[in-house]
BALOBA-1460 file (C-alpha; in Angstrom, 3 decimals):
// residues 372
<rec num="1" residu="m" x="145.369" y="61.938" z="105.044"/>
<rec num="2" residu="l" x="148.859" y="61.335" z="103.719"/>
<rec num="3" residu="p" x="150.775" y="64.285" z="102.270"/>
<rec num="4" residu="t" x="150.827" y="64.869" z="98.493"/>
<rec num="5" residu="y" x="153.653" y="66.615" z="96.801"/>
<rec num="6" residu="s" x="153.729" y="67.950" z="93.239"/>
<rec num="7" residu="d" x="156.761" y="67.925" z="91.017"/>
<rec num="8" residu="s" x="157.210" y="71.471" z="89.703"/>
<rec num="9" residu="a" x="160.339" y="70.933" z="87.666"/>
<rec num="10" residu="c" x="158.644" y="71.051" z="84.282"/>
<rec num="11" residu="c" x="156.629" y="74.159" z="85.085"/>
<rec num="12" residu="g" x="159.197" y="76.197" z="86.941"/>
<rec num="13" residu="a" x="159.856" y="76.022" z="90.600"/>
<rec num="14" residu="t" x="157.376" y="77.464" z="93.046"/>
<rec num="15" residu="p" x="158.855" y="80.210" z="95.179"/>
<rec num="16" residu="a" x="159.809" y="78.855" z="98.643"/>
<rec num="17" residu="e" x="157.360" y="79.780" z="101.414"/>
<rec num="18" residu="a" x="158.697" y="82.206" z="103.990"/>
<rec num="19" residu="p" x="159.485" y="80.421" z="107.265"/>
<rec num="20" residu="e" x="156.740" y="80.621" z="109.758"/>
<rec num="21" residu="p" x="157.351" y="82.769" z="112.822"/>
<rec num="22" residu="i" x="157.778" y="81.101" z="116.226"/>
<rec num="23" residu="p" x="154.789" y="81.330" z="118.583"/>
<rec num="24" residu="r" x="154.377" y="84.798" z="120.005"/>
<rec num="25" residu="l" x="155.714" y="85.504" z="123.355"/>
<rec num="26" residu="d" x="152.907" y="87.914" z="124.163"/>
<rec num="27" residu="q" x="150.246" y="85.219" z="124.357"/>
<rec num="28" residu="g" x="148.508" y="85.458" z="127.738"/>
<rec num="29" residu="f" x="149.481" y="82.014" z="128.930"/>
<rec num="30" residu="v" x="153.197" y="82.373" z="128.059"/>
<rec num="31" residu="v" x="155.346" y="82.983" z="131.245"/>
<rec num="32" residu="g" x="158.694" y="83.607" z="129.622"/>
<rec num="33" residu="s" x="161.064" y="82.150" z="127.048"/>
<rec num="34" residu="i" x="163.908" y="79.618" z="126.727"/>
<rec num="35" residu="s" x="166.962" y="80.184" z="124.498"/>
<rec num="36" residu="t" x="167.630" y="77.442" z="121.865"/>
<rec num="37" residu="p" x="169.868" y="77.158" z="118.781"/>
<rec num="38" residu="v" x="166.997" y="78.402" z="116.627"/>
<rec num="39" residu="g" x="165.971" y="81.317" z="118.824"/>
<rec num="40" residu="s" x="163.729" y="81.988" z="121.808"/>
<rec num="41" residu="v" x="160.934" y="79.459" z="122.435"/>
<rec num="42" residu="p" x="157.969" y="80.450" z="124.491"/>
<rec num="43" residu="r" x="157.897" y="78.922" z="127.988"/>
<rec num="44" residu="v" x="154.575" y="77.913" z="129.637"/>
<rec num="45" residu="s" x="153.591" y="76.790" z="133.062"/>
<rec num="46" residu="s" x="151.620" y="73.729" z="134.054"/>
<rec num="47" residu="e" x="149.504" y="75.918" z="136.338"/>
<rec num="48" residu="l" x="146.346" y="77.262" z="134.731"/>
<rec num="49" residu="q" x="145.334" y="80.801" z="135.579"/>
<rec num="50" residu="w" x="141.813" y="82.173" z="135.927"/>
<rec num="51" residu="r" x="141.733" y="83.385" z="132.461"/>
<rec num="52" residu="d" x="142.590" y="80.007" z="131.148"/>
<rec num="53" residu="r" x="139.742" y="78.437" z="133.089"/>
<rec num="54" residu="w" x="137.420" y="81.276" z="132.042"/>
<rec num="55" residu="g" x="138.289" y="80.802" z="128.490"/>
<rec num="56" residu="a" x="137.528" y="77.052" z="128.747"/>
<rec num="57" residu="f" x="134.237" y="77.808" z="130.375"/>
<rec num="58" residu="k" x="133.187" y="80.148" z="127.587"/>
<rec num="59" residu="a" x="134.273" y="77.634" z="124.966"/>
<rec num="60" residu="r" x="132.083" y="75.077" z="126.658"/>
<rec num="61" residu="w" x="129.132" y="77.406" z="126.082"/>
<rec num="62" residu="g" x="130.049" y="78.142" z="122.522"/>
<rec num="63" residu="v" x="131.462" y="81.649" z="123.189"/>
<rec num="64" residu="g" x="134.438" y="82.148" z="120.895"/>
<rec num="65" residu="r" x="134.705" y="78.324" z="120.545"/>
<rec num="66" residu="m" x="135.859" y="78.521" z="116.869"/>
<rec num="67" residu="d" x="138.609" y="80.966" z="117.698"/>
<rec num="68" residu="y" x="139.897" y="79.278" z="120.880"/>
<rec num="69" residu="a" x="143.348" y="78.549" z="119.625"/>
<rec num="70" residu="i" x="147.013" y="79.256" z="120.246"/>
<rec num="71" residu="d" x="149.776" y="79.927" z="117.875"/>
<rec num="72" residu="p" x="151.032" y="76.625" z="116.369"/>
<rec num="73" residu="g" x="154.646" y="75.786" z="116.984"/>
<rec num="74" residu="l" x="157.053" y="74.719" z="119.741"/>
<rec num="75" residu="y" x="156.657" y="75.499" z="123.402"/>
<rec num="76" residu="a" x="158.737" y="74.713" z="126.466"/>
<rec num="77" residu="l" x="157.124" y="73.474" z="129.566"/>
<rec num="78" residu="g" x="159.356" y="73.908" z="132.596"/>
<rec num="79" residu="n" x="163.051" y="73.826" z="131.722"/>
<rec num="80" residu="p" x="163.555" y="71.211" z="128.987"/>
<rec num="81" residu="d" x="166.939" y="70.380" z="127.534"/>
<rec num="82" residu="r" x="168.233" y="68.428" z="124.506"/>
<rec num="83" residu="e" x="167.109" y="65.021" z="125.963"/>
<rec num="84" residu="s" x="163.601" y="66.112" z="127.169"/>
<rec num="85" residu="p" x="160.600" y="64.400" z="125.735"/>
<rec num="86" residu="v" x="158.663" y="65.996" z="122.856"/>
<rec num="87" residu="l" x="154.923" y="65.775" z="123.094"/>
<rec num="88" residu="v" x="152.553" y="66.708" z="120.182"/>
<rec num="89" residu="s" x="149.170" y="68.396" z="120.670"/>
<rec num="90" residu="a" x="146.649" y="70.505" z="118.835"/>
<rec num="91" residu="n" x="146.561" y="74.276" z="118.865"/>
<rec num="92" residu="y" x="143.029" y="74.076" z="120.265"/>
<rec num="93" residu="k" x="143.745" y="75.822" z="123.582"/>
<rec num="94" residu="m" x="141.641" y="73.524" z="125.705"/>
<rec num="95" residu="s" x="143.675" y="70.526" z="124.463"/>
<rec num="96" residu="f" x="146.943" y="72.427" z="125.013"/>
<rec num="97" residu="d" x="145.901" y="73.503" z="128.521"/>
<rec num="98" residu="r" x="144.860" y="69.971" z="129.486"/>
<rec num="99" residu="l" x="148.166" y="68.610" z="128.409"/>
<rec num="100" residu="r" x="150.410" y="71.178" z="130.237"/>
<rec num="101" residu="s" x="148.283" y="71.037" z="133.457"/>
<rec num="102" residu="a" x="148.715" y="67.187" z="133.528"/>
<rec num="103" residu="l" x="152.588" y="67.496" z="133.493"/>
<rec num="104" residu="s" x="153.166" y="69.472" z="136.620"/>
<rec num="105" residu="g" x="156.870" y="69.485" z="137.566"/>
<rec num="106" residu="r" x="157.876" y="68.019" z="134.227"/>
<rec num="107" residu="d" x="160.369" y="69.468" z="131.727"/>
<rec num="108" residu="v" x="159.141" y="68.713" z="128.202"/>
<rec num="109" residu="w" x="158.786" y="70.238" z="124.764"/>
<rec num="110" residu="v" x="155.183" y="70.621" z="123.386"/>
<rec num="111" residu="l" x="154.712" y="70.906" z="119.592"/>
<rec num="112" residu="a" x="151.281" y="72.301" z="118.760"/>
<rec num="113" residu="l" x="150.046" y="71.522" z="115.309"/>
<rec num="114" residu="d" x="147.897" y="73.892" z="113.349"/>
<rec num="115" residu="t" x="144.572" y="72.043" z="113.568"/>
<rec num="116" residu="k" x="142.621" y="75.295" z="112.977"/>
<rec num="117" residu="g" x="141.574" y="75.394" z="116.574"/>
<rec num="118" residu="i" x="140.030" y="71.908" z="116.661"/>
<rec num="119" residu="n" x="140.721" y="69.194" z="119.274"/>
<rec num="120" residu="v" x="142.957" y="66.260" z="118.472"/>
<rec num="121" residu="w" x="140.371" y="63.644" z="118.025"/>
<rec num="122" residu="c" x="138.220" y="65.634" z="115.614"/>
<rec num="123" residu="a" x="141.230" y="67.168" z="113.819"/>
<rec num="124" residu="a" x="142.584" y="63.659" z="113.196"/>
<rec num="125" residu="g" x="139.347" y="62.708" z="111.444"/>
<rec num="126" residu="k" x="139.389" y="65.910" z="109.457"/>
<rec num="127" residu="g" x="143.020" y="65.586" z="108.465"/>
<rec num="128" residu="t" x="144.363" y="68.775" z="110.120"/>
<rec num="129" residu="f" x="146.090" y="66.716" z="112.825"/>
<rec num="130" residu="g" x="147.890" y="64.715" z="110.135"/>
<rec num="131" residu="t" x="151.132" y="63.574" z="108.779"/>
<rec num="132" residu="e" x="151.701" y="66.523" z="106.470"/>
<rec num="133" residu="e" x="151.124" y="69.051" z="109.177"/>
<rec num="134" residu="l" x="153.331" y="67.174" z="111.666"/>
<rec num="135" residu="v" x="156.220" y="66.877" z="109.266"/>
<rec num="136" residu="k" x="155.957" y="70.489" z="108.406"/>
<rec num="137" residu="r" x="155.787" y="71.614" z="111.969"/>
<rec num="138" residu="i" x="158.875" y="69.550" z="112.831"/>
<rec num="139" residu="d" x="160.683" y="71.445" z="110.105"/>
<rec num="140" residu="t" x="159.538" y="74.901" z="110.751"/>
<rec num="141" residu="s" x="160.063" y="74.668" z="114.501"/>
<rec num="142" residu="g" x="163.715" y="73.791" z="114.079"/>
<rec num="143" residu="l" x="163.094" y="70.762" z="116.366"/>
<rec num="144" residu="k" x="166.089" y="68.854" z="114.927"/>
<rec num="145" residu="e" x="168.429" y="71.541" z="116.213"/>
<rec num="146" residu="i" x="166.838" y="71.678" z="119.647"/>
<rec num="147" residu="v" x="166.796" y="68.003" z="120.717"/>
<rec num="148" residu="d" x="169.360" y="65.239" z="120.256"/>
<rec num="149" residu="h" x="166.893" y="62.335" z="120.161"/>
<rec num="150" residu="r" x="164.515" y="61.580" z="117.295"/>
<rec num="151" residu="s" x="161.270" y="60.505" z="118.844"/>
<rec num="152" residu="m" x="157.951" y="62.148" z="119.897"/>
<rec num="153" residu="i" x="154.798" y="61.193" z="121.773"/>
<rec num="154" residu="l" x="151.444" y="61.694" z="120.031"/>
<rec num="155" residu="p" x="148.047" y="61.345" z="121.475"/>
<rec num="156" residu="q" x="146.564" y="57.922" z="120.842"/>
<rec num="157" residu="l" x="143.364" y="59.618" z="119.597"/>
<rec num="158" residu="g" x="145.476" y="61.389" z="116.956"/>
<rec num="159" residu="a" x="146.539" y="58.095" z="115.394"/>
<rec num="160" residu="p" x="143.931" y="58.003" z="112.629"/>
<rec num="161" residu="g" x="145.455" y="61.135" z="111.133"/>
<rec num="162" residu="v" x="149.148" y="60.330" z="111.287"/>
<rec num="163" residu="a" x="151.054" y="57.601" z="109.401"/>
<rec num="164" residu="a" x="153.891" y="56.840" z="111.816"/>
<rec num="165" residu="h" x="156.174" y="55.196" z="109.062"/>
<rec num="166" residu="t" x="155.714" y="58.120" z="106.666"/>
<rec num="167" residu="t" x="156.506" y="60.645" z="109.374"/>
<rec num="168" residu="k" x="159.727" y="58.688" z="110.166"/>
<rec num="169" residu="k" x="160.690" y="58.627" z="106.583"/>
<rec num="170" residu="l" x="160.098" y="62.328" z="105.852"/>
<rec num="171" residu="s" x="161.302" y="63.863" z="109.167"/>
<rec num="172" residu="g" x="163.514" y="61.293" z="110.804"/>
<rec num="173" residu="f" x="161.407" y="61.383" z="113.959"/>
<rec num="174" residu="g" x="159.839" y="58.184" z="115.248"/>
<rec num="175" residu="v" x="156.278" y="58.266" z="116.662"/>
<rec num="176" residu="r" x="155.048" y="56.891" z="120.031"/>
<rec num="177" residu="y" x="151.396" y="56.918" z="120.763"/>
<rec num="178" residu="g" x="150.785" y="57.916" z="124.345"/>
<rec num="179" residu="p" x="147.842" y="56.982" z="126.568"/>
<rec num="180" residu="i" x="144.314" y="58.039" z="125.757"/>
<rec num="181" residu="k" x="143.876" y="60.068" z="128.889"/>
<rec num="182" residu="v" x="146.273" y="62.969" z="129.297"/>
<rec num="183" residu="e" x="146.321" y="62.409" z="133.108"/>
<rec num="184" residu="d" x="148.180" y="59.034" z="132.433"/>
<rec num="185" residu="l" x="151.053" y="60.685" z="130.736"/>
<rec num="186" residu="p" x="153.395" y="61.046" z="133.777"/>
<rec num="187" residu="a" x="152.956" y="57.306" z="134.617"/>
<rec num="188" residu="y" x="153.521" y="56.450" z="130.883"/>
<rec num="189" residu="i" x="156.696" y="58.467" z="130.717"/>
<rec num="190" residu="d" x="158.039" y="57.132" z="134.068"/>
<rec num="191" residu="a" x="157.371" y="53.562" z="132.757"/>
<rec num="192" residu="g" x="159.753" y="54.107" z="129.895"/>
<rec num="193" residu="f" x="157.090" y="55.142" z="127.448"/>
<rec num="194" residu="k" x="154.990" y="51.932" z="128.014"/>
<rec num="195" residu="a" x="151.261" y="51.981" z="128.290"/>
<rec num="196" residu="t" x="149.179" y="49.583" z="130.322"/>
<rec num="197" residu="s" x="146.002" y="48.057" z="128.858"/>
<rec num="198" residu="i" x="143.908" y="50.421" z="130.909"/>
<rec num="199" residu="m" x="145.765" y="53.387" z="129.351"/>
<rec num="200" residu="r" x="144.546" y="52.222" z="125.924"/>
<rec num="201" residu="l" x="140.886" y="51.990" z="126.909"/>
<rec num="202" residu="k" x="138.607" y="54.936" z="126.115"/>
<rec num="203" residu="t" x="135.733" y="55.293" z="128.508"/>
<rec num="204" residu="f" x="132.773" y="57.707" z="128.387"/>
<rec num="205" residu="p" x="131.942" y="58.436" z="132.028"/>
<rec num="206" residu="l" x="129.134" y="60.696" z="133.346"/>
<rec num="207" residu="k" x="131.481" y="63.663" z="133.788"/>
<rec num="208" residu="e" x="132.550" y="63.563" z="130.138"/>
<rec num="209" residu="r" x="128.987" y="63.156" z="128.920"/>
<rec num="210" residu="a" x="127.828" y="66.068" z="131.112"/>
<rec num="211" residu="a" x="130.563" y="68.258" z="129.785"/>
<rec num="212" residu="l" x="128.931" y="68.156" z="126.357"/>
<rec num="213" residu="i" x="125.573" y="69.510" z="127.544"/>
<rec num="214" residu="p" x="126.295" y="73.214" z="127.450"/>
<rec num="215" residu="i" x="127.338" y="73.367" z="123.839"/>
<rec num="216" residu="e" x="124.408" y="71.155" z="122.772"/>
<rec num="217" residu="l" x="121.986" y="73.570" z="124.493"/>
<rec num="218" residu="v" x="123.724" y="76.575" z="122.894"/>
<rec num="219" residu="e" x="123.188" y="74.964" z="119.453"/>
<rec num="220" residu="t" x="119.535" y="74.813" z="120.015"/>
<rec num="221" residu="i" x="119.030" y="78.490" z="120.936"/>
<rec num="222" residu="k" x="118.625" y="79.891" z="117.420"/>
<rec num="223" residu="p" x="116.005" y="77.438" z="116.114"/>
<rec num="224" residu="t" x="114.228" y="77.607" z="119.504"/>
<rec num="225" residu="l" x="113.888" y="81.402" z="119.261"/>
<rec num="226" residu="i" x="112.051" y="80.897" z="115.912"/>
<rec num="227" residu="i" x="110.011" y="77.810" z="116.813"/>
<rec num="228" residu="v" x="108.732" y="78.932" z="120.296"/>
<rec num="229" residu="p" x="106.775" y="82.028" z="119.180"/>
<rec num="230" residu="v" x="105.290" y="80.145" z="116.174"/>
<rec num="231" residu="l" x="104.013" y="77.351" z="118.491"/>
<rec num="232" residu="f" x="102.679" y="80.017" z="120.912"/>
<rec num="233" residu="l" x="100.729" y="81.709" z="118.155"/>
<rec num="234" residu="l" x="99.526" y="78.464" z="116.647"/>
<rec num="235" residu="g" x="97.995" y="77.586" z="119.967"/>
<rec num="236" residu="g" x="95.726" y="80.641" z="119.729"/>
<rec num="237" residu="i" x="93.886" y="79.373" z="116.639"/>
<rec num="238" residu="g" x="90.600" y="77.563" z="117.088"/>
<rec num="239" residu="g" x="89.642" y="76.513" z="120.619"/>
<rec num="240" residu="p" x="86.614" y="77.514" z="122.657"/>
<rec num="241" residu="a" x="87.988" y="80.858" z="123.876"/>
<rec num="242" residu="g" x="89.421" y="83.891" z="122.190"/>
<rec num="243" residu="f" x="92.782" y="83.956" z="120.423"/>
<rec num="244" residu="w" x="94.939" y="85.134" z="123.252"/>
<rec num="245" residu="a" x="93.142" y="83.044" z="125.905"/>
<rec num="246" residu="n" x="93.758" y="80.002" z="123.709"/>
<rec num="247" residu="a" x="97.436" y="80.995" z="123.234"/>
<rec num="248" residu="l" x="97.976" y="81.312" z="126.911"/>
<rec num="249" residu="h" x="96.627" y="77.912" z="127.488"/>
<rec num="250" residu="e" x="97.423" y="75.689" z="124.521"/>
<rec num="251" residu="g" x="100.218" y="77.797" z="123.167"/>
<rec num="252" residu="s" x="102.046" y="77.892" z="126.528"/>
<rec num="253" residu="f" x="101.732" y="74.154" z="126.758"/>
<rec num="254" residu="a" x="103.060" y="73.722" z="123.207"/>
<rec num="255" residu="v" x="106.171" y="75.811" z="124.199"/>
<rec num="256" residu="l" x="106.712" y="73.842" z="127.311"/>
<rec num="257" residu="a" x="106.387" y="70.530" z="125.421"/>
<rec num="258" residu="f" x="108.888" y="71.625" z="122.852"/>
<rec num="259" residu="l" x="111.339" y="72.767" z="125.525"/>
<rec num="260" residu="s" x="110.859" y="69.477" z="127.332"/>
<rec num="261" residu="a" x="111.901" y="67.653" z="124.138"/>
<rec num="262" residu="i" x="115.084" y="69.760" z="124.033"/>
<rec num="263" residu="v" x="115.901" y="69.020" z="127.634"/>
<rec num="264" residu="g" x="115.271" y="65.267" z="126.975"/>
<rec num="265" residu="g" x="117.541" y="65.180" z="123.928"/>
<rec num="266" residu="a" x="120.314" y="67.612" z="124.995"/>
<rec num="267" residu="v" x="120.463" y="67.006" z="128.754"/>
<rec num="268" residu="i" x="118.749" y="63.836" z="130.018"/>
<rec num="269" residu="h" x="119.888" y="61.727" z="127.013"/>
<rec num="270" residu="p" x="123.693" y="62.155" z="127.595"/>
<rec num="271" residu="l" x="123.317" y="61.678" z="131.314"/>
<rec num="272" residu="l" x="121.391" y="58.438" z="130.909"/>
<rec num="273" residu="l" x="123.045" y="57.300" z="127.650"/>
<rec num="274" residu="p" x="124.441" y="53.885" z="128.890"/>
<rec num="275" residu="y" x="121.067" y="52.953" z="130.496"/>
<rec num="276" residu="l" x="118.629" y="53.798" z="127.779"/>
<rec num="277" residu="p" x="117.443" y="50.846" z="125.672"/>
<rec num="278" residu="g" x="118.542" y="50.337" z="122.049"/>
<rec num="279" residu="r" x="121.884" y="50.645" z="120.277"/>
<rec num="280" residu="a" x="121.156" y="53.570" z="117.934"/>
<rec num="281" residu="f" x="121.129" y="56.971" z="119.541"/>
<rec num="282" residu="s" x="117.994" y="57.932" z="117.768"/>
<rec num="283" residu="a" x="116.271" y="54.831" z="119.126"/>
<rec num="284" residu="k" x="117.370" y="55.776" z="122.602"/>
<rec num="285" residu="g" x="116.022" y="59.253" z="121.943"/>
<rec num="286" residu="l" x="112.669" y="57.941" z="120.812"/>
<rec num="287" residu="v" x="112.270" y="55.913" z="123.939"/>
<rec num="288" residu="l" x="113.256" y="58.811" z="126.119"/>
<rec num="289" residu="g" x="111.029" y="61.177" z="124.131"/>
<rec num="290" residu="a" x="108.032" y="58.894" z="124.521"/>
<rec num="291" residu="v" x="108.511" y="58.928" z="128.338"/>
<rec num="292" residu="v" x="108.817" y="62.740" z="128.375"/>
<rec num="293" residu="a" x="105.744" y="63.099" z="126.165"/>
<rec num="294" residu="t" x="103.695" y="60.881" z="128.433"/>
<rec num="295" residu="i" x="104.635" y="62.989" z="131.452"/>
<rec num="296" residu="m" x="103.765" y="66.230" z="129.647"/>
<rec num="297" residu="l" x="100.435" y="64.927" z="128.411"/>
<rec num="298" residu="f" x="99.623" y="63.718" z="131.926"/>
<rec num="299" residu="l" x="100.318" y="67.273" z="133.311"/>
<rec num="300" residu="q" x="98.280" y="68.855" z="130.505"/>
<rec num="301" residu="g" x="95.288" y="66.621" z="131.125"/>
<rec num="302" residu="y" x="93.820" y="66.325" z="127.583"/>
<rec num="303" residu="d" x="90.190" y="65.177" z="127.436"/>
<rec num="304" residu="l" x="90.440" y="61.909" z="125.582"/>
<rec num="305" residu="s" x="86.703" y="61.613" z="125.336"/>
<rec num="306" residu="i" x="86.653" y="64.156" z="122.506"/>
<rec num="307" residu="w" x="88.481" y="64.155" z="119.144"/>
<rec num="308" residu="a" x="90.356" y="67.355" z="119.847"/>
<rec num="309" residu="g" x="91.950" y="65.844" z="122.981"/>
<rec num="310" residu="r" x="92.779" y="62.551" z="121.120"/>
<rec num="311" residu="l" x="94.403" y="64.351" z="118.263"/>
<rec num="312" residu="g" x="96.299" y="66.759" z="120.505"/>
<rec num="313" residu="s" x="97.694" y="63.799" z="122.497"/>
<rec num="314" residu="l" x="98.673" y="61.927" z="119.385"/>
<rec num="315" residu="a" x="100.375" y="65.032" z="118.006"/>
<rec num="316" residu="w" x="102.741" y="65.510" z="120.950"/>
<rec num="317" residu="l" x="103.366" y="61.757" z="121.199"/>
<rec num="318" residu="l" x="104.916" y="62.204" z="117.672"/>
<rec num="319" residu="i" x="106.496" y="65.659" z="118.031"/>
<rec num="320" residu="i" x="108.320" y="65.218" z="121.379"/>
<rec num="321" residu="p" x="110.027" y="61.929" z="120.608"/>
<rec num="322" residu="a" x="110.919" y="63.188" z="117.112"/>
<rec num="323" residu="v" x="112.756" y="66.268" z="118.522"/>
<rec num="324" residu="t" x="114.331" y="64.350" z="121.392"/>
<rec num="325" residu="a" x="115.627" y="61.640" z="118.916"/>
<rec num="326" residu="y" x="117.033" y="64.218" z="116.527"/>
<rec num="327" residu="l" x="118.999" y="65.900" z="119.310"/>
<rec num="328" residu="a" x="120.125" y="62.592" z="120.673"/>
<rec num="329" residu="m" x="121.761" y="61.787" z="117.307"/>
<rec num="330" residu="n" x="124.060" y="64.753" z="117.812"/>
<rec num="331" residu="f" x="126.008" y="62.736" z="120.278"/>
<rec num="332" residu="t" x="127.110" y="60.193" z="117.752"/>
<rec num="333" residu="g" x="129.903" y="62.530" z="116.877"/>
<rec num="334" residu="a" x="131.094" y="62.898" z="120.540"/>
<rec num="335" residu="s" x="130.666" y="59.333" z="121.762"/>
<rec num="336" residu="t" x="133.523" y="56.907" z="122.121"/>
<rec num="337" residu="y" x="131.906" y="53.859" z="120.420"/>
<rec num="338" residu="t" x="130.172" y="54.968" z="117.242"/>
<rec num="339" residu="s" x="131.566" y="54.550" z="113.714"/>
<rec num="340" residu="l" x="131.177" y="56.573" z="110.489"/>
<rec num="341" residu="s" x="129.462" y="53.715" z="108.694"/>
<rec num="342" residu="g" x="127.087" y="53.075" z="111.629"/>
<rec num="343" residu="v" x="126.157" y="56.723" z="111.885"/>
<rec num="344" residu="n" x="125.453" y="56.961" z="108.153"/>
<rec num="345" residu="k" x="123.358" y="53.871" z="108.326"/>
<rec num="346" residu="e" x="121.391" y="55.253" z="111.254"/>
<rec num="347" residu="m" x="120.813" y="58.609" z="109.610"/>
<rec num="348" residu="r" x="119.418" y="56.984" z="106.493"/>
<rec num="349" residu="w" x="116.351" y="55.556" z="108.445"/>
<rec num="350" residu="a" x="116.241" y="57.885" z="111.489"/>
<rec num="351" residu="l" x="116.177" y="61.306" z="109.796"/>
<rec num="352" residu="p" x="113.213" y="60.529" z="107.494"/>
<rec num="353" residu="l" x="111.349" y="58.948" z="110.496"/>
<rec num="354" residu="e" x="112.002" y="61.997" z="112.738"/>
<rec num="355" residu="i" x="111.001" y="64.460" z="110.009"/>
<rec num="356" residu="g" x="107.869" y="62.428" z="109.283"/>
<rec num="357" residu="m" x="106.921" y="62.195" z="112.944"/>
<rec num="358" residu="g" x="107.580" y="65.883" z="113.616"/>
<rec num="359" residu="g" x="105.895" y="67.214" z="110.562"/>
<rec num="360" residu="g" x="102.919" y="64.815" z="110.847"/>
<rec num="361" residu="g" x="102.599" y="65.670" z="114.545"/>
<rec num="362" residu="l" x="102.473" y="69.332" z="113.785"/>
<rec num="363" residu="l" x="99.730" y="68.996" z="111.255"/>
<rec num="364" residu="i" x="97.679" y="66.836" z="113.548"/>
<rec num="365" residu="w" x="98.117" y="69.378" z="116.351"/>
<rec num="366" residu="v" x="96.875" y="72.208" z="114.120"/>
<rec num="367" residu="a" x="93.974" y="70.008" z="113.052"/>
<rec num="368" residu="s" x="93.120" y="69.362" z="116.645"/>
<rec num="369" residu="r" x="93.005" y="73.142" z="117.275"/>
<rec num="370" residu="l" x="90.623" y="73.776" z="114.367"/>
<rec num="371" residu="i" x="88.099" y="71.159" z="115.575"/>
<rec num="372" residu="a" x="88.349" y="72.074" z="119.177"/>
């Protein structure tokens, strides 16, 4: 994550890069500009407009999520002067909007790093919210000419990507890590840039878990559009009736069973995450999937006195938990208490198990249709 520099003296100097332009004044959320020694800096308001909220809503549902970014660079919130605090954020617009909306009535400078439209936490892990980008952005924004002090406030969740001592050495700016929650920033600033123990604690409440559901559902749309018709048609083979009659009965159940597995993994799992047994997310998903499968089989009413019914029940007792557990693992990257080593360890045993259960269950289900 630390910057690397190459010595070009022996090979001829590399032409200097052209200075980056300041953030555009015609961005929809910019309400004016403020004059500084290095030129006009866009001014923003702490009040979010309907288009800001609409943009966030669309991003939650995956619409334009990868392009939901602002111009990187320096912004003025309110009417900051040479002594006003400097806060650092990502150029992911949802992160930027949450920061400015939490600072109503404040006069601060906001330095948005070019994280390629990724939020602070993820960008810190990827390296785009990092030391090199921070030092570069301090230089290209002319921040040294705009403020007299030499300190800035970074989000605590951005700490993995930024080396404070290296930033100080290369830019002259010291780094303070603010509270985890952006809503605590006013109290943190008023307390003389001191955070309480509660401000350093990252929780994962129901509201935050529920906010992840839309994008998880969107991610399942493409594979679902392929899998659903396949399951419906496979339900038509074998059976006591004609193809389409079988498909309407068994194929429709297969579709509903698969959709129930998606709902279990992408909706119910995050809502019940703290209460499901097990530590591994996939284990939680397997337990939840088994419950969902039991309910679906009860509603279907398989005849367990015949082999077709027994095999059909076994098939969905394998398929539904496998799908639910797979989707449950997606939340390892969004939760507050997983680690990279733990996730890698879980995937080594969970993925083969889920693939084996899902594939084996599908074969058993097809076999049950052929002997029905």
